[in-house]
C-alpha positions in Angstrom: -0.7 -27.6 3.7 -1.5 -24.4 2.0 -5.0 -22.9 2.1 -6.6 -20.4 -0.2 -7.7 -16.8 0.4 -10.7 -15.1 -1.3 -10.8 -11.4 -1.1 -14.5 -10.7 -1.2 -16.0 -7.2 -1.8 -19.2 -7.1 0.4 -20.7 -4.0 -1.1 -21.9 -1.0 0.9 -23.8 -3.0 3.5 -27.0 -4.4 2.1 -26.7 -8.2 2.0 -28.9 -8.2 -1.1 -26.1 -6.4 -3.0 -23.7 -9.3 -2.5 -22.7 -11.1 -5.7 -23.5 -14.8 -6.1 -19.8 -15.6 -6.0 -19.4 -13.7 -2.8 -22.2 -15.7 -1.2 -20.7 -18.9 -2.5 -17.3 -18.2 -1.0 -18.8 -17.2 2.4 -20.8 -20.4 2.5 -17.6 -22.5 2.0 -15.1 -20.6 4.1 -13.5 -22.0 7.2 -12.6 -18.5 8.4 -13.9 -15.1 7.6 -11.8 -12.0 8.5 -14.3 -9.1 8.1 -14.3 -5.3 8.1 -16.6 -3.4 10.5 -18.8 -2.4 7.6 -19.1 -6.0 6.4 -20.5 -7.3 9.7 -24.2 -7.8 10.7 -26.6 -9.4 8.2 -23.8 -10.1 5.6 -22.2 -12.6 8.0 -25.4 -14.7 8.1 -24.1 -16.1 4.8 -21.0 -17.5 6.5 -20.8 -21.3 7.0 -22.0 -22.5 10.4 -18.9 -23.1 12.5 -16.6 -20.8 10.6 -14.2 -18.6 12.6 -15.5 -15.0 12.4 -12.7 -12.5 13.1 -13.3 -8.8 13.1 -10.3 -6.9 11.7 -12.0 -3.6 10.7 -10.4 -0.2 10.9 -12.5 2.9 11.7 -11.2 6.5 12.0 -10.7 7.6 15.5 -11.3 4.1 17.0 -8.9 1.5 18.2 -8.1 -0.7 15.2 -5.8 -3.6 14.4 -2.6 -2.7 12.7 -2.4 -3.6 9.0 0.6 -5.9 9.5 -1.4 -7.8 12.1 -4.3 -8.3 9.6 -1.9 -9.5 7.0 -0.2 -11.9 9.5 -3.6 -13.4 10.4 -4.4 -14.1 6.8 -1.1 -15.9 6.3 -1.4 -17.9 9.5 -5.0 -19.1 8.7 -4.1 -20.0 5.2 -1.0 -21.9 6.3 -3.2 -24.3 8.2 -4.9 -25.3 4.9 -8.1 -23.4 5.5 -10.3 -21.7 3.0 -10.2 -18.1 4.1 -12.5 -15.2 3.1 -11.1 -11.7 3.7 -14.4 -9.7 3.6 -13.9 -6.1 2.6 -16.6 -3.4 2.5 -17.6 -1.9 -0.8 -15.1 -3.0 -3.4 -11.8 -4.2 -1.9 -9.7 -2.6 -4.6 -11.0 0.9 -3.9 -9.3 2.5 -0.9 -9.4 -0.9 0.8 -5.6 -1.5 1.4 -6.0 -4.6 -0.7 -2.5 -4.6 -2.2 -0.8 -4.7 1.2 -2.6 -7.9 2.0 -2.1 -9.6 -1.4 1.6 -8.7 -1.2 1.8 -10.5 2.1 0.2 -13.6 0.7 2.4 -13.5 -2.4 5.5 -13.3 -0.2 4.3 -16.4 1.7 3.5 -18.3 -1.4 -0.3 -18.5 -0.7 -2.7 -18.4 -3.6 -5.7 -16.0 -3.6 -8.4 -14.6 -5.7 -10.2 -11.2 -5.8 -13.9 -11.0 -6.1 -15.2 -7.5 -6.7 -18.1 -5.9 -4.8 -20.5 -3.1 -5.5 -18.6 0.1 -5.0 -20.1 2.3 -2.3 -19.9 5.3 -4.7 -22.2 3.5 -7.2 -24.6 2.5 -4.4 -24.7 6.1 -3.1 -25.5 7.5 -6.6 -28.2 4.8 -7.0 -29.7 5.6 -3.7 -29.9 9.2 -4.6 -31.5 8.4 -8.0 -28.7 10.0 -10.0 -26.1 8.7 -12.5 -22.4 9.2 -12.1 -21.9 10.2 -15.8 -23.9 12.1 -18.4 -23.1 12.5 -22.1 -21.6 15.9 -22.8 -21.9 17.4 -19.3 -20.3 14.8 -17.0 -17.8 12.8 -19.0 -15.5 11.7 -16.2 -15.8 10.2 -12.7 -12.9 10.5 -10.2 -12.6 8.8 -6.8 -10.3 10.4 -4.2 -9.4 9.9 -0.6 -10.1 12.7 1.8 -7.2 11.9 4.1 -3.7 10.7 4.0 -1.8 8.4 6.5 -1.8 11.3 9.0 -5.5 11.8 8.7 -5.0 15.2 7.0 -6.0 16.3 3.5 -3.5 14.9 1.0 -1.0 17.6 -0.1 -0.6 16.4 -3.6 -4.1 16.8 -4.9 -4.6 17.7 -8.6 -6.8 20.8 -8.0 -7.3 21.4 -11.7 -8.9 18.0 -12.1 -10.9 18.2 -8.8 -12.3 21.6 -9.8 -13.4 20.4 -13.3 -17.1 21.2 -13.5 -17.6 18.4 -16.1 -16.5 15.7 -13.7 -18.3 13.8 -11.0 -16.0 13.6 -7.9 -16.5 11.1 -5.1 -14.6 11.8 -1.8 -14.0 8.8 0.4 -13.3 9.3 4.1 -13.5 13.0 3.6 -16.0 14.5 6.1 -13.4 16.0 8.5 -11.3 17.4 5.7 -14.0 18.6 3.3 -14.2 22.2 4.6 -10.5 22.6 3.7 -11.0 20.9 0.3 -14.1 23.0 -0.5 -12.1 26.2 0.1 -9.4 25.0 -2.2 -12.0 24.0 -4.9 -13.6 27.4 -4.7 -10.2 29.1 -5.0 -9.4 26.9 -8.0 -12.6 28.2 -9.7 -15.3 25.7 -8.9 -18.5 27.7 -8.1 -19.6 27.6 -4.4 -23.1 26.5 -5.4 -21.8 23.4 -7.2 -24.2 20.6 -6.1 -23.0 18.2 -3.4 -24.4 15.1 -1.8 -23.4 13.7 1.6 -24.4 10.0 1.7 -24.3 8.3 5.1 -24.8 4.7 5.8 -25.6 3.9 2.2 -27.9 0.9 1.6 -28.4 0.2 5.4 -31.3 1.1 7.6 -29.4 4.1 8.8 -29.1 5.6 5.3 -29.3 9.4 5.1 -28.9 11.5 2.0 -28.2 15.2 2.3 -28.4 17.3 -0.9 -26.7 20.7 -0.8 -23.8 22.5 -2.4 -20.0 22.5 -1.7 -20.1 25.7 0.3 -23.0 24.8 2.5 -21.7 21.3 3.1 -18.3 22.6 4.1 -20.1 24.9 6.7 -22.2 22.0 7.9 -19.2 19.7 8.4 -17.2 22.4 10.3 -19.7 22.1 13.1 -19.2 18.3 13.4 -19.4 15.0 11.6 -21.4 11.8 12.3 -19.9 8.5 13.1 -21.7 6.9 10.2 -19.6 5.8 7.2 -20.1 8.5 4.6 -19.2 9.5 1.0 -19.3 13.0 -0.5 -20.2 13.4 -4.2 -20.0 16.7 -5.9 -20.5 18.0 -9.4 -23.4 18.9 -11.7 -25.0 15.5 -11.2 -25.0 15.5 -7.4 -28.1 17.7 -7.3 
């Protein structure tokens, strides 16, 4: 018997931001493998009696290895079960989605991908700002703030990241933003470029901090919170 895996984007945390298709798959699943940020109220949509397995990864905390998560998906599906792999935000955005779909493909297990509300879009909405604006913010770019070592990636396109007509969203970047900000300023981006630190977006713990890249870098040098956070900078982040 071969089961089926649905990769479901759970959005940023508010269960009301789940798509109808996401709720449908959760209600039918025999097993749900969920990220930390997809826990809580979102799991109330899971079918009664379904196996709920936490497989989330958080920086600085003990976390399951990726190969273990992929192995679990394959093992559950091989028993003929309907499996939901619940990923925070949109699974295709810095969610290590491809590593898991590759494992299923290699095992001959069918799957589908159901997109979720990206946390970057939810952060902008919570702040009451758009991500683009005609003529002055024509481009949006998403980047990761750390590489596999936890450090700032060494191959960043600084010309693109210092473009004043782009809105840039930094995922997982609180600890490395002070270094990034210095590189941006050296590349010509003004220190007073608006920046937004969005923590716990769409959850009761949501906090939005409006500042600029220089002041945000100084703030983050003194410490970062444990809350999941995004950094947006550019003209529209004000």
